[in-house]
Phi, psi and omega in degrees: 000132182280136180269142179290140180295140180259165178059033176283135181298139178280156178291131181298150178299138178261140178272120179299145182300327180296326177293320177294322179293322178296319178297315179298317180295318178297316179296319177299315179297319180299312180291325177298315178294320182299313184277349175271354181092001178247111180269139180299142181299331180287340181278312181246109176261136178262007180286326177210160184202168177236123178293151177285144186226140167242138178231131176217173183214161164231191185291339185257334189208162171254139180241137177236127174247128183229125178278113177218066181293159176080019181234172173237163179305328180288345177278354189248130179241122182237130175235137182229145168235174177298337185251352192204151173227137180238126178243126180233156176180184177214127176256125181258145178293140179291333183220132178282120179230133180295142179304325182292338182276349181282136170265318178217135180225111181243345178277143179255139177227163178111193183280152172219157174213122183236116178256125184241112174288139185262143182286340179223153174295147179233171177261097186304322183290344182256006180290137177246133179234128176231148179232120181211135177052039176084004180241128173268128177242128179244132173247116184246102179296135179289152180235146177274332186269327183074022179258154177147161180258166175292132180227153175269136182255129175276143181259130178268000000 
């Protein structure tokens, strides 16, 4: 008696055509809303956001520029280790407007937390933070040892 072959590959799952049609319909609605100036609430959430960041270096330090307009230095919390920097804060809306009253909403409000792994060890105690015209600038002096404890950085 011949034995049936074992470990034969199973037929891959097939995606029903109705699921593909639902995806197509969702994408059509998304693009229709996008180009009409009304973004779907699921696309842009104002509950949390991430500020834009530029990072550059010279031989002595790493520099981080972060756009966080509409805040004050006391709204910004910075913690640094030799390998990582964490910037947290909350931007509040200047005026309370109901979600239903918005036609277009592109500004982000609410809490943010941005953790940035560093390409080189830094000296956490020597980090300088300044906030001017909506931009946070951090100067992180490079370290040869990579030693140090987590410290809170004051913003000037």
